[in-house]
Structure formats: structure tokens, C-alpha cells
PDB file as gemmi writes it, atoms N, CA and C in Angstrom:
CRYST1    1.000    1.000    1.000  90.00  90.00  90.00 P 1                      
ATOM      1  N   MET A   1      28.762   8.897 -10.337  1.00  0.00           N  
ATOM      2  CA  MET A   1      27.357   8.577 -11.270  1.00  0.00           C  
ATOM      3  C   MET A   1      26.204   8.908 -11.202  1.00  0.00           C  
ATOM      4  N   SER A   2      25.597   9.316 -12.136  1.00  0.00           N  
ATOM      5  CA  SER A   2      24.125   9.687 -12.258  1.00  0.00           C  
ATOM      6  C   SER A   2      22.821   8.655 -11.694  1.00  0.00           C  
ATOM      7  N   ASP A   3      21.913   8.440 -11.635  1.00  0.00           N  
ATOM      8  CA  ASP A   3      21.196   7.657 -11.087  1.00  0.00           C  
ATOM      9  C   ASP A   3      20.928   6.722 -12.456  1.00  0.00           C  
ATOM     10  N   SER A   4      20.886   7.396 -13.936  1.00  0.00           N  
ATOM     11  CA  SER A   4      20.526   6.771 -14.936  1.00  0.00           C  
ATOM     12  C   SER A   4      22.020   5.938 -15.721  1.00  0.00           C  
ATOM     13  N   GLU A   5      22.929   6.031 -14.859  1.00  0.00           N  
ATOM     14  CA  GLU A   5      24.054   5.222 -15.023  1.00  0.00           C  
ATOM     15  C   GLU A   5      24.216   3.682 -14.156  1.00  0.00           C  
ATOM     16  N   GLN A   6      23.596   4.061 -13.234  1.00  0.00           N  
ATOM     17  CA  GLN A   6      23.843   3.341 -12.146  1.00  0.00           C  
ATOM     18  C   GLN A   6      23.250   1.517 -12.709  1.00  0.00           C  
ATOM     19  N   ALA A   7      23.851   0.487 -12.295  1.00  0.00           N  
ATOM     20  CA  ALA A   7      23.686  -0.624 -12.927  1.00  0.00           C  
ATOM     21  C   ALA A   7      22.314  -1.226 -12.603  1.00  0.00           C  
ATOM     22  N   PRO A   8      21.426  -1.899 -13.158  1.00  0.00           N  
ATOM     23  CA  PRO A   8      19.964  -1.876 -12.813  1.00  0.00           C  
ATOM     24  C   PRO A   8      19.837  -3.236 -11.409  1.00  0.00           C  
ATOM     25  N   LYS A   9      19.149  -2.750 -10.635  1.00  0.00           N  
ATOM     26  CA  LYS A   9      18.804  -3.868  -9.748  1.00  0.00           C  
ATOM     27  C   LYS A   9      18.485  -5.774  -9.902  1.00  0.00           C  
ATOM     28  N   LYS A  10      19.423  -6.319  -9.551  1.00  0.00           N  
ATOM     29  CA  LYS A  10      19.118  -7.583  -9.952  1.00  0.00           C  
ATOM     30  C   LYS A  10      17.842  -7.874  -9.289  1.00  0.00           C  
ATOM     31  N   SER A  11      17.443  -8.790  -9.273  1.00  0.00           N  
ATOM     32  CA  SER A  11      16.022  -9.294  -8.920  1.00  0.00           C  
ATOM     33  C   SER A  11      16.434 -10.817  -8.090  1.00  0.00           C  
ATOM     34  N   LEU A  12      16.054 -11.160  -7.166  1.00  0.00           N  
ATOM     35  CA  LEU A  12      16.112 -12.698  -6.862  1.00  0.00           C  
ATOM     36  C   LEU A  12      15.308 -13.593  -7.684  1.00  0.00           C  
ATOM     37  N   ASN A  13      15.527 -14.930  -7.791  1.00  0.00           N  
ATOM     38  CA  ASN A  13      14.774 -15.387  -8.227  1.00  0.00           C  
ATOM     39  C   ASN A  13      13.968 -16.501  -7.036  1.00  0.00           C  
ATOM     40  N   PRO A  14      12.445 -17.216  -7.288  1.00  0.00           N  
ATOM     41  CA  PRO A  14      11.579 -17.848  -6.014  1.00  0.00           C  
ATOM     42  C   PRO A  14      12.341 -18.590  -5.459  1.00  0.00           C  
ATOM     43  N   LEU A  15      13.530 -19.649  -6.084  1.00  0.00           N  
ATOM     44  CA  LEU A  15      14.280 -20.597  -5.015  1.00  0.00           C  
ATOM     45  C   LEU A  15      15.114 -20.002  -4.432  1.00  0.00           C  
ATOM     46  N   SER A  16      15.585 -18.737  -4.607  1.00  0.00           N  
ATOM     47  CA  SER A  16      16.601 -18.273  -3.410  1.00  0.00           C  
ATOM     48  C   SER A  16      15.716 -17.401  -2.829  1.00  0.00           C  
ATOM     49  N   TYR A  17      14.675 -16.871  -3.015  1.00  0.00           N  
ATOM     50  CA  TYR A  17      13.768 -16.623  -1.628  1.00  0.00           C  
ATOM     51  C   TYR A  17      13.355 -18.044  -0.441  1.00  0.00           C  
ATOM     52  N   VAL A  18      12.934 -19.126  -1.231  1.00  0.00           N  
ATOM     53  CA  VAL A  18      12.353 -20.005  -0.359  1.00  0.00           C  
ATOM     54  C   VAL A  18      13.852 -20.450   0.622  1.00  0.00           C  
ATOM     55  N   GLY A  19      15.314 -20.749  -0.253  1.00  0.00           N  
ATOM     56  CA  GLY A  19      16.228 -21.231   0.603  1.00  0.00           C  
ATOM     57  C   GLY A  19      16.614 -20.432   1.726  1.00  0.00           C  
ATOM     58  N   SER A  20      16.354 -18.989   1.089  1.00  0.00           N  
ATOM     59  CA  SER A  20      17.123 -17.747   2.214  1.00  0.00           C  
ATOM     60  C   SER A  20      16.000 -17.785   3.502  1.00  0.00           C  
ATOM     61  N   THR A  21      15.055 -18.201   3.074  1.00  0.00           N  
ATOM     62  CA  THR A  21      13.802 -18.359   4.066  1.00  0.00           C  
ATOM     63  C   THR A  21      14.197 -19.327   5.135  1.00  0.00           C  
ATOM     64  N   LEU A  22      14.318 -20.490   4.585  1.00  0.00           N  
ATOM     65  CA  LEU A  22      14.643 -22.045   5.333  1.00  0.00           C  
ATOM     66  C   LEU A  22      16.024 -21.463   6.197  1.00  0.00           C  
ATOM     67  N   ALA A  23      16.895 -21.346   5.128  1.00  0.00           N  
ATOM     68  CA  ALA A  23      18.464 -21.088   5.997  1.00  0.00           C  
ATOM     69  C   ALA A  23      18.206 -20.171   7.227  1.00  0.00           C  
ATOM     70  N   ALA A  24      17.520 -19.043   7.268  1.00  0.00           N  
ATOM     71  CA  ALA A  24      16.925 -18.725   8.126  1.00  0.00           C  
ATOM     72  C   ALA A  24      16.439 -18.759   9.265  1.00  0.00           C  
ATOM     73  N   ALA A  25      15.492 -19.633   8.739  1.00  0.00           N  
ATOM     74  CA  ALA A  25      14.447 -20.414   9.851  1.00  0.00           C  
ATOM     75  C   ALA A  25      15.482 -21.349  11.112  1.00  0.00           C  
ATOM     76  N   PHE A  26      16.468 -22.020  10.201  1.00  0.00           N  
ATOM     77  CA  PHE A  26      17.063 -22.914  11.018  1.00  0.00           C  
ATOM     78  C   PHE A  26      18.102 -22.233  11.773  1.00  0.00           C  
ATOM     79  N   GLY A  27      18.615 -20.897  11.295  1.00  0.00           N  
ATOM     80  CA  GLY A  27      19.665 -20.163  11.595  1.00  0.00           C  
ATOM     81  C   GLY A  27      21.104 -20.486  11.447  1.00  0.00           C  
ATOM     82  N   VAL A  28      20.934 -20.690   9.752  1.00  0.00           N  
ATOM     83  CA  VAL A  28      22.182 -21.263   9.204  1.00  0.00           C  
ATOM     84  C   VAL A  28      22.654 -20.065   7.834  1.00  0.00           C  
ATOM     85  N   GLN A  29      22.011 -18.952   8.017  1.00  0.00           N  
ATOM     86  CA  GLN A  29      22.071 -18.219   6.848  1.00  0.00           C  
ATOM     87  C   GLN A  29      23.130 -17.575   6.653  1.00  0.00           C  
ATOM     88  N   SER A  30      24.386 -17.147   5.701  1.00  0.00           N  
ATOM     89  CA  SER A  30      25.658 -17.034   5.908  1.00  0.00           C  
ATOM     90  C   SER A  30      25.260 -15.656   5.546  1.00  0.00           C  
ATOM     91  N   SER A  31      26.182 -14.811   5.760  1.00  0.00           N  
ATOM     92  CA  SER A  31      26.513 -13.266   5.887  1.00  0.00           C  
ATOM     93  C   SER A  31      26.474 -12.865   4.564  1.00  0.00           C  
ATOM     94  N   LYS A  32      27.303 -13.363   3.690  1.00  0.00           N  
ATOM     95  CA  LYS A  32      27.338 -13.133   1.876  1.00  0.00           C  
ATOM     96  C   LYS A  32      25.567 -13.184   1.527  1.00  0.00           C  
ATOM     97  N   ASN A  33      24.817 -14.453   1.616  1.00  0.00           N  
ATOM     98  CA  ASN A  33      23.468 -14.462   1.205  1.00  0.00           C  
ATOM     99  C   ASN A  33      22.627 -13.380   2.139  1.00  0.00           C  
ATOM    100  N   ARG A  34      22.855 -13.092   3.163  1.00  0.00           N  
ATOM    101  CA  ARG A  34      21.889 -12.138   3.911  1.00  0.00           C  
ATOM    102  C   ARG A  34      22.065 -10.436   3.356  1.00  0.00           C  
ATOM    103  N   GLU A  35      23.435 -10.643   3.043  1.00  0.00           N  
ATOM    104  CA  GLU A  35      23.380  -8.746   2.408  1.00  0.00           C  
ATOM    105  C   GLU A  35      23.135  -8.983   0.988  1.00  0.00           C  
ATOM    106  N   ARG A  36      22.994 -10.027   0.098  1.00  0.00           N  
ATOM    107  CA  ARG A  36      22.349 -10.535  -1.263  1.00  0.00           C  
ATOM    108  C   ARG A  36      20.882  -9.950  -0.682  1.00  0.00           C  
ATOM    109  N   ASP A  37      20.453 -10.629   0.132  1.00  0.00           N  
ATOM    110  CA  ASP A  37      18.873 -10.668   0.477  1.00  0.00           C  
ATOM    111  C   ASP A  37      18.497  -9.239   0.606  1.00  0.00           C  
ATOM    112  N   PHE A  38      19.010  -8.284   1.598  1.00  0.00           N  
ATOM    113  CA  PHE A  38      18.859  -7.098   1.792  1.00  0.00           C  
ATOM    114  C   PHE A  38      19.188  -6.320   0.763  1.00  0.00           C  
ATOM    115  N   GLN A  39      20.043  -6.394  -0.036  1.00  0.00           N  
ATOM    116  CA  GLN A  39      20.578  -5.245  -1.099  1.00  0.00           C  
ATOM    117  C   GLN A  39      19.236  -5.800  -2.491  1.00  0.00           C  
ATOM    118  N   ASP A  40      19.237  -7.210  -3.223  1.00  0.00           N  
ATOM    119  CA  ASP A  40      18.195  -7.585  -4.140  1.00  0.00           C  
ATOM    120  C   ASP A  40      16.762  -7.889  -3.875  1.00  0.00           C  
ATOM    121  N   GLY A  41      16.555  -8.191  -2.516  1.00  0.00           N  
ATOM    122  CA  GLY A  41      15.316  -8.899  -2.608  1.00  0.00           C  
ATOM    123  C   GLY A  41      14.215  -7.742  -2.251  1.00  0.00           C  
ATOM    124  N   LYS A  42      12.851  -8.364  -1.657  1.00  0.00           N  
ATOM    125  CA  LYS A  42      11.920  -7.132  -1.623  1.00  0.00           C  
ATOM    126  C   LYS A  42      11.055  -8.192  -0.126  1.00  0.00           C  
ATOM    127  N   ALA A  43      10.909  -7.175   0.640  1.00  0.00           N  
ATOM    128  CA  ALA A  43      10.468  -7.444   2.130  1.00  0.00           C  
ATOM    129  C   ALA A  43       9.334  -8.401   2.083  1.00  0.00           C  
ATOM    130  N   ILE A  44       8.533  -8.012   1.274  1.00  0.00           N  
ATOM    131  CA  ILE A  44       7.000  -8.763   1.090  1.00  0.00           C  
ATOM    132  C   ILE A  44       7.164 -10.309   0.428  1.00  0.00           C  
ATOM    133  N   HIS A  45       8.316 -10.156  -0.491  1.00  0.00           N  
ATOM    134  CA  HIS A  45       8.309 -11.710  -0.691  1.00  0.00           C  
ATOM    135  C   HIS A  45       8.834 -12.795   0.331  1.00  0.00           C  
ATOM    136  N   PHE A  46       9.740 -12.164   1.252  1.00  0.00           N  
ATOM    137  CA  PHE A  46      10.174 -13.243   2.127  1.00  0.00           C  
ATOM    138  C   PHE A  46       9.211 -13.012   3.374  1.00  0.00           C  
ATOM    139  N   ILE A  47       8.482 -12.213   3.361  1.00  0.00           N  
ATOM    140  CA  ILE A  47       7.219 -12.323   4.501  1.00  0.00           C  
ATOM    141  C   ILE A  47       6.270 -13.319   3.898  1.00  0.00           C  
ATOM    142  N   ALA A  48       6.257 -13.301   2.664  1.00  0.00           N  
ATOM    143  CA  ALA A  48       5.164 -13.897   1.938  1.00  0.00           C  
ATOM    144  C   ALA A  48       5.713 -15.928   2.022  1.00  0.00           C  
ATOM    145  N   THR A  49       7.110 -15.892   1.413  1.00  0.00           N  
ATOM    146  CA  THR A  49       7.356 -17.220   1.758  1.00  0.00           C  
ATOM    147  C   THR A  49       7.431 -17.717   3.223  1.00  0.00           C  
ATOM    148  N   GLY A  50       7.801 -16.994   4.451  1.00  0.00           N  
ATOM    149  CA  GLY A  50       7.712 -17.176   5.748  1.00  0.00           C  
ATOM    150  C   GLY A  50       6.331 -17.992   6.016  1.00  0.00           C  
ATOM    151  N   ILE A  51       5.514 -16.845   5.844  1.00  0.00           N  
ATOM    152  CA  ILE A  51       3.699 -17.211   6.215  1.00  0.00           C  
ATOM    153  C   ILE A  51       3.664 -18.579   5.553  1.00  0.00           C  
ATOM    154  N   ILE A  52       3.904 -18.884   4.046  1.00  0.00           N  
ATOM    155  CA  ILE A  52       3.922 -20.226   3.569  1.00  0.00           C  
ATOM    156  C   ILE A  52       4.144 -21.455   4.356  1.00  0.00           C  
ATOM    157  N   ALA A  53       5.627 -21.079   4.312  1.00  0.00           N  
ATOM    158  CA  ALA A  53       6.587 -22.251   5.062  1.00  0.00           C  
ATOM    159  C   ALA A  53       5.922 -22.536   6.506  1.00  0.00           C  
ATOM    160  N   THR A  54       5.382 -21.209   7.242  1.00  0.00           N  
ATOM    161  CA  THR A  54       5.129 -21.819   8.726  1.00  0.00           C  
ATOM    162  C   THR A  54       3.991 -22.552   8.368  1.00  0.00           C  
ATOM    163  N   VAL A  55       2.822 -22.523   7.473  1.00  0.00           N  
ATOM    164  CA  VAL A  55       1.608 -23.053   7.430  1.00  0.00           C  
ATOM    165  C   VAL A  55       2.063 -24.487   7.059  1.00  0.00           C  
ATOM    166  N   LEU A  56       2.799 -24.525   6.068  1.00  0.00           N  
ATOM    167  CA  LEU A  56       3.149 -26.030   5.659  1.00  0.00           C  
ATOM    168  C   LEU A  56       3.557 -26.837   6.703  1.00  0.00           C  
ATOM    169  N   PHE A  57       4.553 -26.275   7.634  1.00  0.00           N  
ATOM    170  CA  PHE A  57       4.855 -26.912   8.690  1.00  0.00           C  
ATOM    171  C   PHE A  57       4.108 -27.217  10.096  1.00  0.00           C  
ATOM    172  N   VAL A  58       3.359 -26.242  10.243  1.00  0.00           N  
ATOM    173  CA  VAL A  58       2.306 -26.600  10.899  1.00  0.00           C  
ATOM    174  C   VAL A  58       1.354 -27.708  10.671  1.00  0.00           C  
ATOM    175  N   GLY A  59       0.605 -27.512   9.400  1.00  0.00           N  
ATOM    176  CA  GLY A  59      -0.269 -28.484   8.528  1.00  0.00           C  
ATOM    177  C   GLY A  59       0.731 -29.617   8.597  1.00  0.00           C  
ATOM    178  N   GLY A  60       1.721 -29.917   8.298  1.00  0.00           N  
ATOM    179  CA  GLY A  60       2.625 -31.405   8.166  1.00  0.00           C  
ATOM    180  C   GLY A  60       2.750 -31.689   9.543  1.00  0.00           C  
ATOM    181  N   MET A  61       2.905 -30.977  10.420  1.00  0.00           N  
ATOM    182  CA  MET A  61       2.915 -31.469  12.003  1.00  0.00           C  
ATOM    183  C   MET A  61       1.649 -31.951  12.254  1.00  0.00           C  
ATOM    184  N   TYR A  62       0.793 -31.150  11.927  1.00  0.00           N  
ATOM    185  CA  TYR A  62      -0.664 -31.739  12.643  1.00  0.00           C  
ATOM    186  C   TYR A  62      -0.861 -33.130  11.669  1.00  0.00           C  
ATOM    187  N   LEU A  63      -0.717 -33.433  10.682  1.00  0.00           N  
ATOM    188  CA  LEU A  63      -1.079 -34.421   9.873  1.00  0.00           C  
ATOM    189  C   LEU A  63      -0.249 -35.617  10.427  1.00  0.00           C  
ATOM    190  N   LEU A  64       1.095 -35.477  10.625  1.00  0.00           N  
ATOM    191  CA  LEU A  64       1.858 -36.390  11.113  1.00  0.00           C  
ATOM    192  C   LEU A  64       1.308 -36.883  12.564  1.00  0.00           C  
ATOM    193  N   VAL A  65       0.981 -36.162  13.228  1.00  0.00           N  
ATOM    194  CA  VAL A  65       0.421 -36.175  14.798  1.00  0.00           C  
ATOM    195  C   VAL A  65      -0.616 -37.017  14.597  1.00  0.00           C  
ATOM    196  N   LYS A  66      -1.740 -36.520  13.640  1.00  0.00           N  
ATOM    197  CA  LYS A  66      -2.824 -37.150  13.635  1.00  0.00           C  
ATOM    198  C   LYS A  66      -2.503 -38.678  13.179  1.00  0.00           C  
ATOM    199  N   LEU A  67      -1.813 -39.057  12.082  1.00  0.00           N  
ATOM    200  CA  LEU A  67      -1.399 -40.353  11.637  1.00  0.00           C  
ATOM    201  C   LEU A  67      -0.840 -41.097  12.384  1.00  0.00           C  
ATOM    202  N   ILE A  68       0.139 -40.745  13.308  1.00  0.00           N  
ATOM    203  CA  ILE A  68       0.360 -41.482  14.850  1.00  0.00           C  
ATOM    204  C   ILE A  68      -0.484 -41.898  15.765  1.00  0.00           C  
ATOM    205  N   LEU A  69      -1.561 -40.786  15.843  1.00  0.00           N  
ATOM    206  CA  LEU A  69      -2.375 -41.305  17.022  1.00  0.00           C  
ATOM    207  C   LEU A  69      -3.675 -42.172  16.376  1.00  0.00           C  
ATOM    208  N   ASP A  70      -3.778 -41.996  14.884  1.00  0.00           N  
ATOM    209  CA  ASP A  70      -5.067 -42.545  14.290  1.00  0.00           C  
ATOM    210  C   ASP A  70      -4.268 -44.293  14.202  1.00  0.00           C  
ATOM    211  N   ASN A  71      -2.960 -44.654  14.195  1.00  0.00           N  
ATOM    212  CA  ASN A  71      -2.649 -46.187  14.241  1.00  0.00           C  
ATOM    213  C   ASN A  71      -2.180 -46.449  15.533  1.00  0.00           C  
ATOM    214  N   ALA A  72      -2.094 -45.344  16.401  1.00  0.00           N  
ATOM    215  CA  ALA A  72      -1.841 -45.944  17.691  1.00  0.00           C  
ATOM    216  C   ALA A  72      -3.163 -46.734  18.574  1.00  0.00           C  
ATOM    217  N   ARG A  73      -4.029 -46.629  17.734  1.00  0.00           N  
ATOM    218  CA  ARG A  73      -5.334 -47.016  18.595  1.00  0.00           C  
ATOM    219  C   ARG A  73      -5.819 -48.534  18.502  1.00  0.00           C  
TER     220      ARG A  73                                                      
END                                                                             
């Protein structure tokens, strides 16, 4: 099969990137989804999603601790 006859590469939707990133963060990513991510996904999208998820997690923890400490006084 020549290059022009190959099927076009599928692209993942944004929800797939978020779901895969969260599943990988918790260590519950299925091998089927991992293979799909490596075949159809772009590394930069997973990196950006991971950075955004980390910033949101740290910010959420900061706000939660601040709320708890402010109410403890």
C-alpha cells in the first residue's frame, strides 16, 4: 500500500485527551486506550493537558487548605 492509499490518521477529541490524562495520573489507564493515544494523539496535547491539570489540582488544594485554616480560627 502506498502512502496515498493509507487511511487518514484519526485525531483525538479534547475530552479524550482529558480522560486519558486523568486516567494515567491515577494509574488506571487501559492498554487499549494507551495504544490509541500513542497512535492517534499528539504528545504536545497530552503535555499541555497534564500541566493544566496539575495547576488546577495544586490551586484547588491551596484554596481548600486556605478555606480550612481560615475557618479554624
